[in-house]
C-alpha positions as CSV (number, residue, x, y, z in Angstrom):
1,M,-1.7,-59.6,4.7
2,N,1.2,-58.7,2.5
3,L,4.8,-59.9,1.8
4,P,6.5,-58.0,4.7
5,N,3.8,-59.4,7.1
6,Y,4.4,-63.0,5.8
7,I,8.2,-62.5,6.3
8,T,7.5,-61.4,9.9
9,L,5.3,-64.5,10.4
10,V,8.3,-66.6,9.3
11,R,10.3,-65.0,12.1
12,V,7.6,-65.9,14.6
13,L,7.5,-69.5,13.3
14,L,11.3,-69.8,13.6
15,V,11.3,-68.9,17.3
16,P,10.4,-72.3,18.7
17,W,12.9,-74.0,16.5
18,F,15.6,-71.6,17.5
19,F,14.7,-72.1,21.2
20,I,14.7,-75.9,20.9
21,A,18.1,-75.9,19.1
22,L,19.6,-73.5,21.7
23,V,18.5,-75.4,24.8
24,S,19.5,-78.7,23.2
25,Y,23.1,-77.7,22.9
26,T,25.5,-79.6,25.2
27,P,29.3,-80.1,25.0
28,G,30.1,-82.3,22.0
29,E,26.7,-81.4,20.3
30,E,28.0,-78.5,18.2
31,F,25.3,-79.3,15.6
32,Y,22.7,-77.7,18.0
33,R,24.7,-74.6,18.6
34,W,25.3,-74.1,14.9
35,T,21.6,-74.8,14.1
36,A,20.5,-72.3,16.7
37,F,23.0,-69.8,15.2
38,W,21.7,-70.2,11.6
39,I,18.1,-70.1,12.6
40,F,18.7,-67.0,14.6
41,A,20.7,-65.4,11.8
42,V,17.9,-66.0,9.3
43,A,15.4,-64.7,11.7
44,A,17.5,-61.6,12.3
45,L,17.8,-61.0,8.6
46,T,14.0,-61.3,8.2
47,D,13.7,-58.4,10.7
48,A,15.7,-56.2,8.4
49,L,14.1,-57.5,5.3
50,D,10.4,-57.1,6.3
51,G,10.9,-53.5,7.3
52,F,12.9,-52.7,4.2
53,L,10.3,-54.2,2.0
54,A,7.4,-52.5,3.8
55,R,9.0,-49.1,3.3
56,I,10.1,-49.5,-0.4
57,L,6.9,-51.2,-1.5
58,N,4.8,-48.8,0.6
59,K,3.2,-51.8,2.4
60,Q,3.3,-50.6,6.0
61,T,0.2,-51.8,7.8
62,K,-1.2,-51.7,11.3
63,L,-0.7,-55.4,11.5
64,G,3.0,-55.0,10.6
65,R,3.5,-52.3,13.2
66,F,2.2,-54.7,15.8
67,L,3.6,-58.0,14.5
68,D,7.1,-56.9,13.8
69,P,8.1,-55.7,17.4
70,L,6.2,-58.8,18.8
71,A,8.3,-61.1,16.6
72,D,11.4,-59.3,17.7
73,K,10.4,-59.7,21.4
74,L,9.6,-63.4,21.0
75,L,12.9,-64.1,19.2
76,L,15.0,-62.2,21.7
77,L,13.3,-63.4,24.8
78,A,13.6,-67.0,23.5
79,G,17.3,-66.4,23.0
80,F,18.1,-64.7,26.3
81,V,15.9,-67.0,28.4
82,G,17.3,-70.0,26.6
83,L,20.8,-68.9,27.5
84,V,19.9,-69.2,31.2
85,Y,19.5,-73.0,30.6
86,V,22.6,-73.6,28.4
87,E,25.6,-73.9,30.6
88,A,27.8,-75.4,27.8
89,L,28.3,-72.0,26.1
90,M,31.7,-70.4,26.6
91,Y,30.1,-66.9,27.2
92,R,26.7,-66.2,28.7
93,P,25.3,-63.0,30.0
94,P,25.0,-62.6,33.7
95,L,21.5,-63.2,35.0
96,W,20.8,-59.6,35.7
97,V,21.3,-58.8,32.0
98,T,18.7,-61.3,31.0
99,V,16.4,-60.0,33.7
100,S,16.8,-56.4,32.5
101,I,15.9,-57.5,28.9
102,V,12.9,-59.5,30.1
103,F,11.7,-56.7,32.4
104,R,12.1,-54.1,29.7
105,D,9.9,-56.0,27.3
106,F,7.3,-56.7,30.0
107,F,7.4,-53.1,31.0
108,I,6.8,-51.9,27.4
109,V,4.0,-54.4,26.8
110,A,2.3,-53.5,30.1
111,G,2.6,-49.8,29.3
112,I,0.9,-50.3,25.9
113,L,-1.9,-52.3,27.7
114,I,-2.3,-49.6,30.4
115,I,-2.4,-46.8,27.8
116,Y,-5.0,-48.8,25.8
117,L,-7.1,-49.3,28.9
118,L,-7.0,-45.6,29.8
119,T,-7.3,-44.1,26.4
120,G,-8.8,-46.8,24.2
121,N,-5.9,-46.2,21.8
122,I,-3.0,-48.4,20.9
123,R,0.2,-46.6,19.9
124,I,3.2,-48.7,18.9
125,Q,5.9,-46.3,18.0
126,P,9.4,-47.7,18.1
127,N,12.1,-45.1,18.5
128,M,15.7,-45.0,17.3
129,L,17.1,-46.0,20.7
130,G,14.8,-49.0,20.8
131,R,15.9,-50.1,17.3
132,V,19.6,-49.7,18.3
133,T,18.9,-51.7,21.5
134,T,17.3,-54.5,19.4
135,V,20.4,-54.6,17.1
136,F,22.6,-54.8,20.1
137,Q,20.5,-57.6,21.7
138,M,20.7,-59.5,18.4
139,G,24.4,-58.9,18.1
140,T,25.0,-60.1,21.6
141,L,23.2,-63.4,20.9
142,I,25.2,-63.8,17.6
143,L,28.5,-63.2,19.4
144,I,27.5,-65.7,22.2
145,L,26.5,-68.4,19.7
146,L,29.7,-67.9,17.8
147,Q,31.6,-68.1,21.1
148,L,33.5,-64.9,20.5
149,R,35.2,-63.0,23.3
150,W,33.5,-59.8,22.3
151,A,30.3,-61.3,23.7
152,V,31.3,-60.2,27.2
153,P,31.6,-56.4,26.7
154,M,28.6,-56.6,24.3
155,C,26.5,-58.0,27.1
156,Y,27.2,-55.0,29.3
157,A,26.7,-52.5,26.5
158,T,23.4,-54.3,25.6
159,A,22.2,-54.2,29.2
160,M,23.0,-50.4,29.5
161,L,21.1,-49.7,26.2
162,T,18.2,-51.9,27.3
163,I,17.9,-50.0,30.6
164,V,18.2,-46.5,29.0
165,S,15.7,-47.4,26.2
166,M,13.2,-48.6,28.8
167,L,13.5,-45.3,30.6
168,A,13.2,-43.4,27.4
169,Y,10.0,-45.3,26.5
170,A,8.6,-44.7,29.9
171,A,9.3,-40.9,29.7
172,R,7.8,-40.7,26.3
173,E,4.6,-42.7,27.1
174,L,4.1,-40.8,30.4
175,R,4.2,-37.5,28.5
176,A,1.7,-38.9,25.9
177,L,-0.6,-40.2,28.6
178,A,-0.5,-36.8,30.4
179,D,-1.4,-35.1,27.2
180,A,-4.2,-37.5,26.5
181,T,-5.9,-37.1,29.9
C-alpha cells in the first residue's frame, strides 16, 4: 500500500456517504443535496490526485490499477443509480442514460472476468476514451447536483460517450482475446 492507494481507498469509503446524502435529498432539505455535492466533489478530486501522485512519485501498482477504476465505478454507479430515486432534483438523466452507464460497467467487468477465465490473465487497461467518459459522467453528476441547465445536454453527450467507449472496449478486448487463443 502506498499514498495513491490510500487516497483511492478514501474515494471508496466516501461512496456510501455520498449515496446516503443523495437519496436523502427532498424539497426543502438542501443540506443533503449540498452534502452529496461536496462529498462527490472531494471524491472526484481524489480520482485526479491519486493518479497524479502515482505517476509523479513512480508509485503505480497492480493494486492501484485495479482499485482506481473500481472506485470510479462504485462512485459513478452510486450517483447514477441514486438519481433514479431522487425525484426532487430539477434535472435528472432519462432512465436509458443510467441503464447505459450501468450496462457499460457490467459489460466491462464481465469482459475482464471472461478473459481471466479463458486466459488466466487479468488486464485492466483504461484507454483515453474511457477516461474522457469518466470525466463526462462525473461532470454530469456535478451539473445535476448544482441544478444547472447544462445538465440536460451533458446527459446526452455522456450517454453517447458511454456507448461508444463500451464498443471500443469490446473491440479491443475481442482482438486481444483472439490474439491470445
